[in-house]
DSSP file (Angstrom, degrees, kcal/mol; ACC not computed):
  #  RESIDUE AA STRUCTURE BP1 BP2  ACC     N-H-->O    O-->H-N    N-H-->O    O-->H-N    TCO  KAPPA ALPHA  PHI   PSI    X-CA   Y-CA   Z-CA
    1    1 A M              0   0    0      0, 0.0     2,-0.1     0, 0.0     0, 0.0   0.000 360.0 360.0 360.0 138.3   19.4   -9.0  -18.8
    2    2 A A        -     0   0    0      1,-0.1     2,-0.1     4,-0.1     0, 0.0  -0.411 360.0-135.8 -71.4 141.1   16.9   -8.3  -21.5
    3    3 A G     >  -     0   0    0     -2,-0.1     4,-2.1     1,-0.1     3,-0.3  -0.406  32.6 -97.0 -86.2 171.6   14.9   -5.1  -21.4
    4    4 A L  H  > S+     0   0    0      1,-0.2     4,-2.5     2,-0.2     5,-0.2   0.863 125.3  56.0 -59.2 -37.1   11.2   -4.8  -22.1
    5    5 A D  H  > S+     0   0    0      1,-0.2     4,-1.8     2,-0.2    -1,-0.2   0.893 107.1  49.8 -62.7 -38.5   11.9   -3.9  -25.7
    6    6 A D  H  > S+     0   0    0     -3,-0.3     4,-2.1     2,-0.2    -2,-0.2   0.900 111.4  48.7 -65.0 -40.7   13.9   -7.1  -26.2
    7    7 A L  H  X S+     0   0    0     -4,-2.1     4,-3.5     2,-0.2     5,-0.4   0.878 107.5  54.6 -67.6 -37.6   11.1   -9.1  -24.7
    8    8 A L  H  X S+     0   0    0     -4,-2.5     4,-1.8     1,-0.2    -1,-0.2   0.903 110.4  47.2 -60.3 -40.6    8.5   -7.5  -26.9
    9    9 A E  H  < S+     0   0    0     -4,-1.8    -2,-0.2    -5,-0.2    -1,-0.2   0.903 117.4  42.7 -66.4 -41.0   10.7   -8.5  -29.9
   10   10 A L  H  < S+     0   0    0     -4,-2.1    -2,-0.2     1,-0.2    -3,-0.2   0.930 126.2  29.7 -71.1 -48.1   11.0  -12.0  -28.6
   11   11 A F  H  < S-     0   0    0     -4,-3.5    -3,-0.2     1,-0.2    -2,-0.2   0.609 105.5-130.2 -92.0 -14.0    7.4  -12.6  -27.4
   12   12 A G     <  -     0   0    0     -4,-1.8    -1,-0.2    -5,-0.4    -2,-0.1  -0.215  49.4 -27.3  88.0 175.3    5.6  -10.4  -29.9
   13   13 A Q        -     0   0    0     -4,-0.1     3,-0.1     1,-0.1    -4,-0.0  -0.419  66.5-134.4 -67.0 133.2    3.0   -7.8  -29.3
   14   14 A P        -     0   0    0      0, 0.0    32,-0.1     0, 0.0    -1,-0.1  -0.312  32.5 -82.8 -79.8 168.3    0.9   -8.3  -26.2
   15   15 A P        -     0   0    0      0, 0.0     2,-0.2     0, 0.0    32,-0.0  -0.367  58.3 -90.4 -65.1 153.7   -2.8   -8.0  -26.0
   16   16 A A        +     0   0    0     -3,-0.1     2,-0.3     2,-0.0    29,-0.0  -0.482  60.9 160.8 -67.1 131.4   -4.1   -4.5  -25.6
   17   17 A R        -     0   0    0     -2,-0.2    27,-0.0    -3,-0.1    30,-0.0  -0.984  40.8-129.1-150.0 157.4   -4.5   -3.7  -21.9
   18   18 A E        -     0   0    0     -2,-0.3    27,-0.1     2,-0.0    -2,-0.0  -0.841  28.5-157.1-110.3  92.1   -4.7   -0.6  -19.8
   19   19 A P        -     0   0    0      0, 0.0     3,-0.1     0, 0.0    25,-0.0  -0.343   7.6-164.5 -68.7 152.2   -2.2   -0.8  -17.0
   20   20 A S    >   -     0   0    0      1,-0.1     3,-1.8    -2,-0.0     4,-0.5  -0.998  26.6-138.3-139.3 132.7   -2.8    1.2  -13.8
   21   21 A P  T >> S+     0   0    0      0, 0.0     3,-1.2     0, 0.0     4,-0.9   0.809 105.1  67.1 -57.9 -27.9   -0.4    2.0  -11.0
   22   22 A E  H 3> S+     0   0    0      1,-0.3     4,-0.8     2,-0.2     3,-0.2   0.770  84.8  72.3 -64.1 -24.2   -3.2    1.3   -8.6
   23   23 A D  H <4 S+     0   0    0     -3,-1.8     4,-0.4     1,-0.2    -1,-0.3   0.854 105.5  37.2 -56.3 -34.3   -3.0   -2.4   -9.7
   24   24 A W  H <> S+     0   0    0     -3,-1.2     4,-2.8    -4,-0.5     5,-0.3   0.651  95.0  83.0 -95.7 -17.8    0.2   -2.6   -7.7
   25   25 A A  H  X S+     0   0    0     -4,-0.9     4,-2.3     1,-0.2     5,-0.2   0.902  94.0  45.9 -57.2 -46.6   -0.5   -0.4   -4.7
   26   26 A E  H  X S+     0   0    0     -4,-0.8     4,-2.1     2,-0.2    -1,-0.2   0.888 114.0  48.9 -65.7 -39.7   -2.4   -3.1   -2.8
   27   27 A V  H  > S+     0   0    0     -4,-0.4     4,-2.2     2,-0.2    -2,-0.2   0.938 113.3  46.1 -65.1 -47.2    0.3   -5.8   -3.5
   28   28 A E  H  X>S+     0   0    0     -4,-2.8     4,-2.1     1,-0.2     5,-1.3   0.857 110.8  53.2 -67.1 -34.6    3.2   -3.5   -2.5
   29   29 A D  H  <5S+     0   0    0     -4,-2.3    -1,-0.2    -5,-0.3    -2,-0.2   0.920 109.7  49.1 -62.2 -43.0    1.3   -2.5    0.7
   30   30 A Y  H  <5S+     0   0    0     -4,-2.1    -2,-0.2     1,-0.2    -1,-0.2   0.902 116.1  42.5 -62.4 -42.1    0.9   -6.2    1.6
   31   31 A L  H  <5S-     0   0    0     -4,-2.2    -1,-0.2     2,-0.2    -2,-0.2   0.781 100.7-134.4 -74.6 -27.9    4.6   -6.8    1.0
   32   32 A G  T  <5S+     0   0    0     -4,-2.1     2,-0.3     1,-0.2    -3,-0.2   0.732  77.4  78.5  75.8  22.5    5.7   -3.6    2.7
   33   33 A S  S   <S-     0   0    0     -5,-1.3    -1,-0.2    -6,-0.2    -2,-0.2  -0.990  83.5-105.8-158.8 150.2    8.0   -2.9   -0.2
   34   34 A A        -     0   0    0     -2,-0.3     2,-0.2    -3,-0.1     3,-0.1  -0.514  34.7-131.5 -75.4 149.0    8.0   -1.6   -3.7
   35   35 A L        -     0   0    0     -2,-0.2    -1,-0.0     1,-0.1    -7,-0.0  -0.653  37.5 -80.2 -96.1 159.4    8.4   -4.1   -6.5
   36   36 A S     >  -     0   0    0     -2,-0.2     4,-2.3     1,-0.1     5,-0.2  -0.301  30.8-136.1 -57.9 135.6   10.8   -3.7   -9.4
   37   37 A S  H  > S+     0   0    0      1,-0.2     4,-2.6     2,-0.2     5,-0.2   0.843 106.7  55.1 -63.7 -32.5    9.5   -1.3  -12.1
   38   38 A D  H  > S+     0   0    0      2,-0.2     4,-2.5     1,-0.2    -1,-0.2   0.915 107.7  48.8 -65.1 -43.2   10.8   -3.8  -14.7
   39   39 A F  H  > S+     0   0    0      2,-0.2     4,-2.3     1,-0.2     5,-0.2   0.934 114.4  45.0 -61.1 -47.4    8.8   -6.6  -13.1
   40   40 A K  H  X S+     0   0    0     -4,-2.3     4,-2.7     1,-0.2     5,-0.2   0.904 112.8  50.7 -65.6 -41.5    5.6   -4.5  -13.0
   41   41 A A  H  X S+     0   0    0     -4,-2.6     4,-1.7     2,-0.2    -1,-0.2   0.906 110.2  50.4 -63.0 -41.2    6.1   -3.2  -16.6
   42   42 A F  H  X S+     0   0    0     -4,-2.5     4,-2.8     2,-0.2     5,-0.4   0.946 115.0  41.9 -61.5 -49.2    6.5   -6.8  -17.8
   43   43 A L  H  X S+     0   0    0     -4,-2.3     4,-2.0     1,-0.2    -2,-0.2   0.843 111.9  54.7 -70.3 -32.6    3.4   -8.0  -16.1
   44   44 A D  H  < S+     0   0    0     -4,-2.7    -1,-0.2    -5,-0.2    -2,-0.2   0.841 114.5  43.3 -65.3 -31.0    1.5   -4.9  -17.1
   45   45 A T  H  < S+     0   0    0     -4,-1.7    -2,-0.2    -5,-0.2    -1,-0.2   0.932 132.6  15.9 -78.4 -48.7    2.4   -5.6  -20.7
   46   46 A Y  H  < S-     0   0    0     -4,-2.8    -3,-0.2     1,-0.2    -2,-0.2   0.694  89.9-155.9-104.6 -22.5    1.8   -9.4  -20.8
   47   47 A G     <  -     0   0    0     -4,-2.0    -1,-0.2    -5,-0.4    -2,-0.1  -0.268  51.0  -9.6  77.2-167.8   -0.3  -10.2  -17.8
   48   48 A T  S    S+     0   0    0     11,-0.1     2,-0.3    -4,-0.1    10,-0.2  -0.339  84.8 120.6 -64.4 142.0   -0.6  -13.5  -16.0
   49   49 A G  E     -A   57   0A   0      8,-2.1     8,-2.7    -2,-0.0     2,-0.4  -0.992  55.3 -98.8 179.0-179.0    1.0  -16.4  -17.8
   50   50 A V  E     -A   56   0A   0     -2,-0.3     2,-0.5     6,-0.2     6,-0.2  -0.985  26.7-155.0-125.1 133.2    3.5  -19.3  -18.0
   51   51 A F  E >> S-A   55   0A   0      4,-2.6     3,-2.3    -2,-0.4     4,-2.1  -0.941  74.8 -16.8-113.6 126.9    6.9  -19.0  -19.7
   52   52 A C  T 34 S-     0   0    0     -2,-0.5    -1,-0.2     1,-0.3     0, 0.0   0.744 112.4 -76.3  55.6  26.7    8.6  -22.1  -21.1
   53   53 A G  T 34 S+     0   0    0      2,-0.2    -1,-0.3     1,-0.1     3,-0.1   0.618 128.8  72.5  65.2  11.8    6.4  -24.3  -18.9
   54   54 A E  T <4 S+     0   0    0     -3,-2.3     2,-0.6     1,-0.2    -2,-0.2   0.732  78.5  60.5-122.9 -48.0    8.5  -23.3  -15.9
   55   55 A L  E  <  -A   51   0A   0     -4,-2.1    -4,-2.6     2,-0.0     2,-0.5  -0.801  59.0-168.9 -99.0 118.7    7.9  -19.7  -14.7
   56   56 A V  E     -A   50   0A   0     -2,-0.6     2,-0.4    -6,-0.2    -6,-0.2  -0.920   7.3-175.2-107.1 127.4    4.4  -18.8  -13.7
   57   57 A V  E     -A   49   0A   0     -8,-2.7    -8,-2.1    -2,-0.5     2,-0.4  -0.934   8.3-155.7-123.6 147.7    3.7  -15.1  -13.1
   58   58 A F        -     0   0    0     -2,-0.4   -15,-0.1   -10,-0.2   -11,-0.1  -0.969   5.1-147.9-126.1 137.2    0.5  -13.4  -11.8
   59   59 A H    >   -     0   0    0     -2,-0.4     3,-1.8     1,-0.1     7,-1.4  -0.731  28.4-116.8 -97.5 150.5   -0.8   -9.9  -12.4
   60   60 A P  T 3  S+     0   0    0      0, 0.0     8,-0.2     0, 0.0     7,-0.2   0.793 116.8  35.4 -57.5 -27.7   -2.8   -8.1   -9.7
   61   61 A R  T 3  S+     0   0    0      4,-0.1   -38,-0.0     3,-0.1    -3,-0.0   0.113  95.3 118.7-113.8  21.3   -5.8   -8.0  -12.0
   62   62 A G  S <  S-     0   0    0     -3,-1.8    -4,-0.1     2,-0.2   -15,-0.0  -0.085  85.9 -88.6 -78.5-178.0   -5.4  -11.4  -13.7
   63   63 A S  S    S+     0   0    0      1,-0.3    -1,-0.1     2,-0.0    -5,-0.0   0.759 131.9  33.0 -65.2 -24.6   -7.7  -14.4  -13.8
   64   64 A S  S    S-     0   0    0     -5,-0.1    -1,-0.3     4,-0.0    -2,-0.2  -0.780 103.0-136.4-127.4  85.7   -5.9  -15.5  -10.6
   65   65 A P     >  -     0   0    0      0, 0.0     4,-2.2     0, 0.0     5,-0.2  -0.058   5.8-129.7 -54.9 139.6   -5.0  -12.2   -8.9
   66   66 A L  H  > S+     0   0    0     -7,-1.4     4,-2.4     1,-0.2     5,-0.2   0.900 106.0  49.0 -54.7 -49.3   -1.5  -11.9   -7.5
   67   67 A L  H  > S+     0   0    0      1,-0.2     4,-1.8     2,-0.2    -1,-0.2   0.888 109.1  53.2 -64.4 -38.2   -2.6  -10.7   -4.1
   68   68 A T  H  4 S+     0   0    0      1,-0.2     4,-0.4     2,-0.2    -1,-0.2   0.928 111.6  46.2 -59.7 -45.1   -5.1  -13.4   -3.7
   69   69 A R  H >< S+     0   0    0     -4,-2.2     3,-1.0     1,-0.2    -2,-0.2   0.879 109.9  54.1 -66.0 -37.4   -2.4  -16.0   -4.4
   70   70 A M  H 3< S+     0   0    0     -4,-2.4    -1,-0.2     1,-0.2    -2,-0.2   0.830 106.1  53.0 -66.0 -31.0    0.0  -14.3   -2.0
   71   71 A R  T 3< S+     0   0    0     -4,-1.8     2,-1.3    -5,-0.2    -1,-0.2   0.518  78.2 108.6 -83.7  -4.9   -2.6  -14.5    0.7
   72   72 A M    X>  -     0   0    0     -3,-1.0     4,-1.5    -4,-0.4     3,-0.8  -0.607  55.2-164.5 -75.8  99.1   -3.1  -18.3    0.3
   73   73 A R  H 3> S+     0   0    0     -2,-1.3     4,-3.3     1,-0.3     5,-0.3   0.804  80.8  63.6 -58.9 -33.0   -1.4  -19.5    3.4
   74   74 A K  H 3> S+     0   0    0      1,-0.2     4,-2.4     2,-0.2    -1,-0.3   0.909 103.3  48.4 -61.1 -40.6   -1.1  -23.1    2.2
   75   75 A I  H <> S+     0   0    0     -3,-0.8     4,-2.4     2,-0.2     5,-0.2   0.951 114.8  44.9 -63.2 -48.8    1.1  -22.0   -0.6
   76   76 A H  H  X S+     0   0    0     -4,-1.5     4,-3.0     1,-0.2    -2,-0.2   0.912 113.2  50.3 -61.8 -42.9    3.4  -20.0    1.7
   77   77 A E  H  X S+     0   0    0     -4,-3.3     4,-2.5     2,-0.2    -1,-0.2   0.909 110.3  50.5 -62.4 -41.1    3.4  -22.7    4.3
   78   78 A S  H  X S+     0   0    0     -4,-2.4     4,-2.0    -5,-0.3    -2,-0.2   0.937 114.4  42.6 -62.9 -47.7    4.4  -25.3    1.7
   79   79 A F  H  X S+     0   0    0     -4,-2.4     4,-2.3     2,-0.2    -2,-0.2   0.899 113.5  52.9 -66.5 -39.7    7.3  -23.2    0.3
   80   80 A G  H  X S+     0   0    0     -4,-3.0     4,-2.0    -5,-0.2    -2,-0.2   0.899 110.0  47.9 -61.7 -40.9    8.4  -22.2    3.8
   81   81 A Q  H  X S+     0   0    0     -4,-2.5     4,-2.4    -5,-0.2    -1,-0.2   0.877 108.8  54.6 -67.0 -37.8    8.5  -25.9    4.8
   82   82 A S  H  X S+     0   0    0     -4,-2.0     4,-2.5     1,-0.2    -2,-0.2   0.920 108.4  49.2 -60.4 -43.3   10.5  -26.7    1.7
   83   83 A W  H  < S+     0   0    0     -4,-2.3    -2,-0.2     1,-0.2    -1,-0.2   0.922 113.1  46.1 -63.0 -43.7   13.0  -24.1    2.6
   84   84 A R  H  < S+     0   0    0     -4,-2.0     3,-0.4     1,-0.2    -1,-0.2   0.853 114.7  48.1 -67.9 -33.7   13.4  -25.4    6.1
   85   85 A R  H  < S+     0   0    0     -4,-2.4    -2,-0.2     1,-0.2    -1,-0.2   0.877 133.6   9.0 -74.1 -38.8   13.6  -29.0    4.9
   86   86 A D    >X  +     0   0    0     -4,-2.5     4,-1.5    -5,-0.2     3,-0.8  -0.564  63.4 168.0-147.0  74.0   16.2  -28.4    2.2
   87   87 A S  T 34 S+     0   0    0     -3,-0.4    -1,-0.1     1,-0.3    -3,-0.1   0.713  79.2  62.3 -66.5 -19.5   17.7  -24.9    2.4
   88   88 A D  T 34 S+     0   0    0      1,-0.2    -1,-0.3     3,-0.1    -5,-0.1   0.877 106.8  44.3 -69.7 -36.0   20.4  -25.9   -0.1
   89   89 A E  T <4 S+     0   0    0     -3,-0.8    -2,-0.2     1,-0.3    -1,-0.2   0.800 123.5  37.5 -74.7 -30.1   17.8  -26.6   -2.7
   90   90 A Y  S  < S+     0   0    0     -4,-1.5    -1,-0.3    -7,-0.2    -4,-0.1  -0.775  71.1 175.5-122.6  83.0   16.0  -23.4   -1.9
   91   91 A P        +     0   0    0      0, 0.0     2,-0.4     0, 0.0    -1,-0.1   0.697  61.8  62.8 -68.5 -18.2   18.7  -20.8   -1.2
   92   92 A F  S    S-     0   0    0      1,-0.0     2,-0.1     0, 0.0    -9,-0.0  -0.884  83.1-123.0-112.2 138.2   16.4  -17.9   -0.7
   93   93 A R        -     0   0    0     -2,-0.4     2,-0.3     1,-0.1   -13,-0.1  -0.369  30.2-113.9 -70.3 154.6   13.7  -17.5    1.9
   94   94 A F        -     0   0    0    -18,-0.1    -1,-0.1   -15,-0.1   -18,-0.0  -0.716  39.2-103.1 -92.3 142.7   10.1  -17.0    0.8
   95   95 A H  S    S+     0   0    0     -2,-0.3     2,-0.1     1,-0.2   -64,-0.0  -0.937 101.4  27.8-119.9 138.2    8.5  -13.6    1.6
   96   96 A P  S    S-     0   0    0      0, 0.0     2,-1.0     0, 0.0    -1,-0.2   0.607  86.0-144.1 -75.5 147.7    6.6  -13.1    3.6
   97   97 A D        +     0   0    0      1,-0.2    -2,-0.1    -2,-0.1   -20,-0.1  -0.666  28.5 168.4 -79.3 103.7    7.8  -15.8    5.9
   98   98 A L        +     0   0    0     -2,-1.0     2,-0.7   -22,-0.1    -1,-0.2   0.541  51.3  82.9 -95.7  -9.3    4.6  -17.1    7.5
   99   99 A V              0   0    0    -23,-0.2    -1,-0.0     1,-0.1    -2,-0.0  -0.863 360.0 360.0-102.4 118.6    5.9  -20.3    9.1
  100  100 A A              0   0    0     -2,-0.7    -1,-0.1     0, 0.0    -3,-0.0   0.478 360.0 360.0 -77.5 360.0    7.5  -19.7   12.4
């Protein structure tokens, strides 16, 4: 797996930003778990964006804040229903699991 230095070389220098550990505190409190330091470092470096038209990532302080998106029950319900409908296609449960 590529390290942040490898990604910097691949994607180029990111825009200047001032990351803050407080950005992640509210998200991790909501999850009840710490997030990977690599994940946080990557998003602190590059912010919200789309990679290869496939992977969409959100930063806590981005234009569409991560926690706001996480709290959107419709998104969670949709993914939860997808998992229940076709668990072979979606091998991992979505967290938090809001659909009983």
